[in-house]
N, C-alpha and C positions, 0 to 999 in steps of 0.2 A: 319269744325274743332270742334271737340267735346273737352271737358277738356280745354277750352280755358282760364279759369280762373288760371292757372299756367303762363301764359304769360301778359307780358304789353300791353297796347293798341298798342305801338309802335312795340312790337314783332309780335303782331296779326295781324296787319296790314302786316308787311313782309311776313309773311307764306301767308295771303290771295291774298298779290300781287302776290307771286310766283304760287300761284293755279290758279290764273287767267292767267297770261302768259304762263304756261305749256299749259293748255287747250288752247289757242288760237293758239300756236306755232302747236299742235297737233292733235286738235280737238278733244281730247278726254277729260273725264271729271275727275278730281282729286279731293281728299278728302284726312283729315290728321285727324286721331284720336291721340290724347297725351293724358295719362293716365294710370293708375292702370288697369290692367286686371285680376281678378280672374280666375284661371282653366287654361285650356289650350289655348292658344295665339292663335293659327292656327285656332280652332273652332270660337272663338270670332271674330276674324279678318273675316271670312268667312262669318258670320251671319250678320257683320255690312256691310259687302261689299255687299251682298246680298240685304240689304234694301234700298239701294242708288236706286234713280229714274232711273236710267238705268246702272245696273250693268255691261251689256255686255262690255259699251264704258267707264266704270270707273276704275280708277288706284287709290287704296288705299294704303296709308302709315300708318302704324300703330306703335306706339312708346310707350312702357312702361318703362318710364325711371327709375323708383323705381326698377325694376325688370332687368333692363339693355338688354331689348329685343324689338325685331320689327320684322315688316313684311311688305312685298309689296305685294299687290294683284292685280292683272289684270283679268278684265274680259274676256270672249272671243274675243270679237272683240279688246279690247287693248292688248291682248295677241298676236295679230298677227303682233304688230308693236313693241312691247317690248319684246325681247327674255330674257329666263331666265338668260344668260349669262349677259345681259345687268343690269337686276335688279341686280344680284349679285355685279356687278362693282360699282351700285349707293349705295346700302348697305355698301359697304366698306368705298365709301367716307364719307358717312354720320356716319359710325363708328368711322373714323379719327374724324371728328367734336366734336363727343358725346364725346370721349377720353379727350379730352381737355376742356371739361364743355362746350361748344356750342351747346345747344340743338336747338337753333332757327334756327342759322347757318347749321346746320346738315340737318335738314328739308327742308330748302330752296333750300340747295346744290341741295338735292335730287331731288326735284321737279325741279329744272331748269336742271339737268341732264337727268330726265326721260322724260321733255317735248322736251329737244334736241333729244334723243332717239328716241324718237315717231312723230317727227318733219314730216309734211305732205311735200310731195315732192312738188318743186316749179314746175310750168308748164308755158313753154313759148307758147305764143299765137303768130302766125304767122299771118299777115296781107296780104292774097293774094289776094287783089283789082288789 
């Protein structure tokens, strides 16, 4: 998470926990960026996403609270399990929390929902002995 200075230690821990759980559920890598973005948000987000260690399997939530803008980016592999429609629903849920002043709650909700949408299917192993 970048620009973590905007959050208290407790809030930062909440977001980091949500990042970890979303990754465990889905097998993808999640990251967040919260802070001011000069210029085009989409271009900034694409550059930040491309700089991640494994951009193909990564999902990035970028939020510029002062400009009231946000972006969710998925890499090639992540996009196979997270549809544009699923991401749009997550954005709506996050915007609802942001509208009542809950920045951290909106980010945590977004991460939880993205992790659930991308959840790895459970496999049942049959013992054939």
